[in-house]
C-alpha positions as CSV (number, residue, x, y, z in Angstrom):
1,M,0.0,0.0,0.0
2,R,1.3,3.4,-0.9
3,R,1.2,6.2,1.7
4,V,0.4,9.5,0.2
5,C,0.8,12.7,2.4
6,V,-1.2,15.8,1.4
7,F,-0.3,19.1,2.8
8,V,-3.0,21.9,3.1
9,G,-2.1,25.4,4.2
10,S,-5.0,27.8,3.1
11,R,-8.6,27.8,1.9
12,A,-7.4,28.0,-1.7
13,N,-5.0,25.1,-1.0
14,Y,-7.9,23.0,0.2
15,T,-10.3,23.7,-2.7
16,S,-7.5,22.8,-5.1
17,I,-6.9,19.5,-3.7
18,K,-10.2,18.4,-2.0
19,T,-11.4,16.1,-4.8
20,V,-7.9,14.5,-5.0
21,M,-8.0,13.8,-1.2
22,R,-11.5,12.3,-1.6
23,E,-10.3,10.1,-4.3
24,L,-7.2,8.9,-2.4
25,K,-9.2,8.2,0.7
26,V,-11.4,5.6,-1.0
27,R,-8.5,3.9,-2.9
28,P,-7.9,0.5,-1.2
29,D,-4.2,0.6,-2.3
30,I,-3.5,4.0,-0.9
31,E,-3.3,5.5,2.5
32,L,-4.1,9.1,2.9
33,I,-2.1,11.2,5.4
34,T,-3.4,14.7,5.9
35,V,-1.3,17.6,7.1
36,V,-2.9,21.0,7.8
37,G,-0.9,24.2,8.6
38,A,-0.5,27.9,8.1
39,S,-3.7,30.0,7.8
40,A,-5.8,26.9,7.4
41,L,-5.7,26.6,11.2
42,L,-6.4,30.2,12.2
43,S,-9.9,31.5,13.1
44,R,-9.2,35.0,11.5
45,Y,-8.9,33.3,8.2
46,G,-12.0,31.0,8.7
47,R,-10.4,27.9,10.2
48,V,-10.4,25.9,7.1
49,V,-9.4,22.9,9.1
50,D,-13.0,22.7,10.4
51,Y,-14.3,22.4,6.8
52,I,-11.7,19.5,6.1
53,E,-13.0,17.6,9.2
54,S,-16.5,18.2,8.3
55,D,-15.9,16.8,5.0
56,G,-14.9,13.6,6.6
57,F,-11.2,13.7,6.5
58,K,-9.0,12.8,9.5
59,I,-6.3,15.5,10.4
60,D,-3.1,13.4,11.0
61,H,-0.9,16.5,11.8
62,R,-1.2,20.2,12.4
63,I,1.6,22.7,12.0
64,H,1.2,26.1,13.7
65,M,3.7,28.1,11.7
66,I,2.2,31.7,11.0
67,V,4.2,34.5,12.7
68,E,1.7,37.4,13.2
69,G,2.1,40.6,11.4
70,E,1.6,39.8,7.7
71,T,4.9,41.6,6.7
72,L,7.5,40.4,4.3
73,S,9.6,39.4,7.3
74,T,6.9,37.5,9.1
75,M,6.1,35.6,5.9
76,T,9.7,34.6,5.5
77,Q,9.8,33.5,9.2
78,S,6.6,31.6,8.8
79,T,8.2,29.6,5.9
80,G,11.1,28.7,8.3
81,F,8.7,27.4,10.9
82,G,6.8,25.4,8.3
83,L,10.0,23.8,7.1
84,I,10.9,22.6,10.7
85,G,7.3,21.4,11.3
86,M,7.3,19.4,8.0
87,A,10.7,17.8,8.6
88,R,9.4,16.5,11.9
89,I,6.2,15.1,10.3
90,L,7.9,13.5,7.4
91,E,10.6,12.0,9.6
92,E,7.8,10.3,11.6
93,E,5.5,9.2,8.6
94,K,7.9,8.4,5.9
95,P,5.3,8.7,3.2
96,D,5.8,7.3,-0.4
97,F,4.6,10.7,-1.8
98,L,4.2,14.3,-0.5
99,V,1.5,16.2,-2.5
100,V,1.8,19.9,-2.5
101,V,-0.4,22.5,-4.3
102,G,0.4,25.7,-6.2
103,D,2.6,28.5,-5.2
104,R,2.4,29.8,-1.6
105,F,5.1,30.2,0.9
106,E,3.9,27.3,3.0
107,I,4.1,25.1,0.1
108,A,7.7,26.0,-0.5
109,A,8.4,25.0,3.0
110,A,6.7,21.5,2.4
111,A,8.4,20.9,-0.8
112,I,11.8,21.8,0.5
113,A,11.4,19.3,3.4
114,G,10.2,16.6,1.1
115,A,13.0,17.0,-1.4
116,Y,15.9,17.3,1.3
117,M,14.5,14.0,2.9
118,N,14.3,12.0,-0.3
119,I,10.6,11.8,-0.4
120,P,9.0,12.0,-3.8
121,V,7.2,15.3,-4.2
122,A,4.1,15.5,-6.4
123,H,3.1,19.1,-7.4
124,T,-0.2,20.3,-8.7
125,M,-0.8,23.5,-10.6
126,G,2.8,24.0,-11.7
127,G,4.1,25.6,-14.8
128,E,1.9,28.8,-14.7
129,V,3.2,32.3,-15.0
130,T,2.0,35.3,-13.2
131,G,5.1,37.5,-12.8
132,T,4.8,37.9,-9.0
133,I,6.5,36.2,-6.2
134,D,4.0,33.4,-6.5
135,E,5.5,32.6,-9.9
136,S,9.0,32.3,-8.4
137,I,7.7,30.0,-5.6
138,R,5.7,28.0,-8.2
139,H,8.8,27.4,-10.4
140,A,11.0,26.6,-7.4
141,V,8.5,24.0,-6.2
142,T,8.5,22.5,-9.8
143,K,12.2,22.0,-9.6
144,L,11.9,20.4,-6.0
145,S,9.3,18.1,-7.3
146,H,9.5,14.7,-8.9
147,V,5.9,14.2,-10.4
148,H,4.0,17.1,-12.1
149,F,0.2,17.7,-12.5
150,P,-0.1,20.9,-14.4
151,A,-3.6,22.2,-15.2
152,N,-3.2,22.8,-19.0
153,Q,-1.0,21.9,-21.9
154,E,0.7,25.3,-21.9
155,S,1.9,24.7,-18.4
156,A,2.9,21.2,-19.0
157,E,5.1,22.3,-21.9
158,R,6.7,25.0,-19.8
159,I,7.6,22.5,-17.1
160,I,9.3,20.3,-19.6
161,R,11.2,23.3,-20.9
162,M,12.4,23.9,-17.4
163,G,14.2,20.6,-17.6
164,E,11.8,18.1,-16.1
165,R,11.3,14.8,-17.9
166,K,8.2,14.6,-19.9
167,E,7.6,11.0,-18.5
168,T,7.0,12.8,-15.1
169,V,4.6,15.5,-16.4
170,F,0.8,14.6,-16.6
171,N,-1.5,17.2,-18.0
172,V,-4.6,16.4,-15.9
173,G,-6.5,19.6,-15.5
174,C,-7.1,21.5,-12.2
175,P,-8.8,19.7,-9.4
176,R,-10.7,22.9,-8.5
177,I,-12.7,22.4,-11.8
178,D,-13.8,19.0,-10.5
179,L,-15.6,20.9,-7.6
180,V,-16.9,23.5,-10.0
181,S,-18.5,20.8,-12.2
182,E,-20.1,19.1,-9.3
183,I,-21.5,22.1,-7.6
184,I,-22.9,24.2,-10.3
185,S,-24.7,21.1,-11.6
186,G,-26.4,20.6,-8.3
187,P,-28.9,22.6,-6.3
188,P,-28.8,26.4,-6.9
189,L,-27.8,29.0,-4.3
190,S,-30.0,29.0,-1.2
191,E,-30.1,30.3,2.3
192,E,-28.7,26.8,3.5
193,D,-25.4,27.7,1.9
194,F,-24.9,30.6,4.2
195,Q,-25.8,28.6,7.4
196,G,-23.8,30.1,10.1
197,Y,-21.8,32.3,7.7
198,R,-23.5,35.7,7.6
199,G,-21.2,38.5,7.2
200,V,-20.7,42.0,8.7
201,G,-22.7,45.0,7.4
202,V,-25.8,45.0,5.2
203,E,-27.3,41.6,4.4
204,I,-27.2,41.4,0.7
205,D,-30.2,39.9,-1.1
206,W,-28.3,37.6,-3.6
207,T,-31.6,36.8,-5.5
208,E,-31.2,40.3,-7.0
209,P,-28.1,41.4,-9.1
210,F,-25.0,41.7,-7.0
211,L,-21.2,41.9,-7.2
212,L,-18.6,39.6,-5.7
213,V,-15.2,41.0,-4.6
214,L,-12.0,39.2,-3.5
215,Q,-8.8,41.2,-3.6
216,H,-5.5,39.8,-2.0
217,P,-2.3,41.7,-1.2
218,V,0.6,41.5,-4.0
219,T,3.7,40.7,-2.1
220,T,6.0,42.3,-4.7
221,E,3.9,45.6,-4.3
222,Y,4.2,45.4,-0.4
223,G,3.0,48.7,1.2
224,S,0.5,49.5,-1.6
225,G,-2.3,47.2,-0.6
226,R,-4.3,49.9,1.4
227,Q,-4.3,52.3,-1.5
228,Q,-5.1,49.6,-4.0
229,V,-8.2,48.3,-2.2
230,T,-9.3,51.9,-1.6
231,E,-9.5,52.4,-5.3
232,T,-11.5,49.3,-5.7
233,L,-13.9,50.4,-2.9
234,A,-14.2,53.8,-4.4
235,A,-15.3,52.3,-7.7
236,L,-17.9,50.1,-6.0
237,E,-19.1,53.2,-4.0
238,R,-19.7,55.0,-7.3
239,L,-21.8,52.0,-8.6
240,G,-23.6,51.5,-5.5
241,M,-24.6,48.0,-6.4
242,P,-25.2,45.3,-3.7
243,T,-21.7,43.7,-3.0
244,I,-20.4,40.6,-1.3
245,M,-16.7,41.0,-0.4
246,L,-14.4,38.4,1.2
247,W,-11.5,39.1,3.5
248,P,-7.9,38.8,1.9
249,N,-5.6,36.0,2.5
250,V,-2.7,35.8,4.8
251,D,0.1,37.0,2.5
252,A,2.3,40.0,3.5
253,G,0.2,43.1,3.1
254,S,-3.0,41.5,4.2
255,E,-3.4,43.9,7.1
256,D,-2.9,46.9,4.9
257,I,-6.0,45.6,2.7
258,A,-8.0,44.9,6.0
259,K,-7.3,48.5,7.3
260,G,-8.4,49.9,4.0
261,I,-11.6,48.1,4.2
262,R,-12.2,48.8,7.8
263,T,-11.5,52.6,7.3
264,F,-13.8,52.6,4.3
265,R,-16.7,51.1,6.3
266,E,-16.1,53.5,9.2
267,Q,-16.1,56.7,7.0
268,N,-18.7,55.8,4.4
269,A,-21.2,53.3,6.2
270,P,-21.9,51.8,2.8
271,D,-25.4,50.4,2.6
272,W,-24.5,48.1,-0.2
273,L,-21.6,46.1,1.2
274,E,-21.5,42.8,3.1
275,L,-18.2,41.4,4.3
276,F,-17.3,37.7,5.0
277,V,-14.3,36.4,6.7
278,N,-14.7,33.1,4.9
279,L,-17.3,31.2,3.1
280,P,-17.6,27.4,2.3
281,H,-16.3,26.8,-1.2
282,E,-19.6,25.5,-2.3
283,A,-21.3,28.8,-1.4
284,Y,-18.5,30.8,-3.1
285,L,-18.8,28.9,-6.4
286,K,-22.6,29.3,-6.3
287,L,-22.0,33.1,-5.8
288,M,-19.6,33.1,-8.8
289,A,-22.2,31.4,-10.9
290,S,-24.9,34.0,-9.8
291,T,-22.9,37.3,-9.6
292,A,-23.2,39.8,-12.2
293,C,-19.4,40.4,-11.9
294,L,-16.4,39.1,-9.8
295,I,-13.9,41.8,-9.1
296,G,-10.4,41.7,-7.6
297,N,-7.2,39.6,-8.2
298,S,-8.0,36.0,-7.2
299,S,-7.1,33.1,-9.5
300,S,-10.6,31.8,-9.1
301,A,-11.9,34.4,-11.6
302,I,-9.4,33.0,-14.2
303,R,-9.7,29.2,-13.4
304,E,-13.3,28.6,-12.2
305,G,-14.5,31.8,-13.8
306,A,-13.6,30.6,-17.2
307,F,-15.4,27.2,-16.7
308,I,-18.5,28.9,-15.2
309,G,-18.4,31.8,-17.6
310,T,-18.4,34.5,-14.8
311,P,-17.8,38.0,-16.0
312,A,-14.8,39.1,-14.1
313,V,-12.7,42.3,-13.7
314,N,-9.0,41.4,-12.8
315,I,-7.2,44.2,-11.1
316,G,-3.5,44.8,-11.1
317,S,-0.5,42.5,-11.5
318,R,-1.2,39.5,-9.3
319,Q,-2.6,37.3,-12.1
320,R,-1.0,39.3,-15.0
321,Y,0.5,36.6,-17.2
322,R,-1.8,33.6,-16.2
323,Q,-3.6,32.0,-19.2
324,R,-7.1,33.4,-19.2
325,G,-10.4,33.1,-21.1
326,Q,-12.8,35.6,-22.7
327,N,-14.4,36.3,-19.3
328,I,-11.6,38.4,-18.0
329,L,-11.2,42.1,-18.3
330,D,-7.9,43.4,-17.1
331,V,-7.5,46.8,-15.4
332,E,-5.0,48.8,-13.3
333,Y,-5.6,50.3,-9.9
334,G,-7.8,53.3,-10.7
335,R,-11.3,53.8,-9.6
336,D,-12.4,55.2,-12.9
337,E,-11.1,52.3,-14.9
338,I,-12.4,49.7,-12.4
339,A,-15.9,51.2,-12.4
340,A,-16.0,51.3,-16.2
341,A,-14.8,47.8,-16.5
342,I,-17.4,46.5,-13.9
343,A,-20.1,48.3,-15.9
344,R,-19.0,46.7,-19.1
345,Q,-19.0,43.3,-17.7
346,I,-22.4,43.7,-16.2
347,E,-23.8,44.8,-19.5
348,N,-22.0,41.8,-21.3
349,G,-23.5,39.2,-19.0
350,H,-22.2,35.6,-18.6
351,Y,-19.8,34.1,-21.1
352,E,-19.7,30.7,-22.7
353,R,-17.8,28.0,-20.9
354,E,-14.2,27.4,-21.5
355,T,-12.2,24.4,-20.4
356,I,-8.8,26.0,-20.2
357,Y,-8.1,24.5,-16.9
358,G,-9.6,21.1,-17.3
359,D,-12.9,19.3,-17.8
360,G,-13.7,18.2,-14.1
361,N,-12.0,14.8,-14.0
362,A,-8.5,15.8,-12.6
363,A,-8.9,13.9,-9.2
364,E,-9.3,10.5,-10.7
365,K,-6.3,10.9,-13.0
366,I,-4.0,12.2,-10.3
367,A,-5.0,9.4,-7.9
368,D,-4.3,6.9,-10.8
369,V,-0.8,8.3,-11.3
370,L,0.1,8.4,-7.6
371,G,-1.1,4.7,-7.3
372,K,1.2,3.4,-9.9
373,V,3.9,5.7,-11.0
374,D,7.5,4.7,-10.4
375,V,9.7,7.7,-9.2
376,D,13.5,8.0,-9.3
377,I,14.5,10.5,-6.5
378,Q,17.6,11.2,-8.6
379,K,16.8,13.8,-11.3
380,W,18.4,12.7,-14.6
381,L,19.3,15.0,-17.4
382,A,16.2,15.8,-19.6
383,Y,17.7,18.5,-21.8
């Protein structure tokens, strides 16, 4: 039996690997080991660990690694604590594979630990380009990894050009699309989806046209987050349309964005804004399927948004070079430009589905590979 360790460090991490974990859990030839750390353990970021447990997964290990402050220095220190914690866990468990997701600092810690300890690392969502520090982490994790599960052909080809052997690269699609396919084909958005998760501010009637906003800090533009989100909020104020907004992630600069949101609420008392610390992914996807426009800089607008056909306004540089569909309208950090783009997307309405990031069957393909692939921990010349 193969022992596969999956590391989850954030809400985005979990939604990107949930279907794979579910598939691994039911395979008779695979033992799933679940490690949860970073912001996924913190109440201020919605305690994603509770969702993981409620979905029926046993948490085998927890790593408390986040240093408070959300600065460049604390993010670096958190990476160090994550590396120490993962080394201890991997030494104890000695899994056959370590599965890591995407491009965040806690993922770098896990991948370094696995590579140094001669544990084959399997990496999902590699090979994509964005231009920010996330891209640097993503490519670094690719070179630390031994099996690659990119979300599209363009990314697969980039990984091979980086020197990885084509026999180790499997273009399977993005597991997040698996969830999208399931959820949007099920029951529509209802009050039950918000059970216990009402936000702060005015309670938005999602049966009427509304906007959805998710804006994260850009670590390579550290110190600008407050000004950036203020421009977004000013554009939304101008439109005055009912808006649901989620809190940013834990990256350096998160507190700047949070301060910008709090100050705006105190000074303007908007009667159109409801804020959520977190939402179950099912509710978020249903909101994406219902919203008149998704605004911010989350990759969900590009990945899930293309599959759903959600009109989206992508702000700034965080997703600048990521492959995108027709549903995305890119703008810079100016209230006039943002407001005009939102109005344009509302007028356009929903787009046709695009399967840039998969067709909804990634989890089964990934589990199949992890169950049978033979990996040489030594990287042989591929170029």
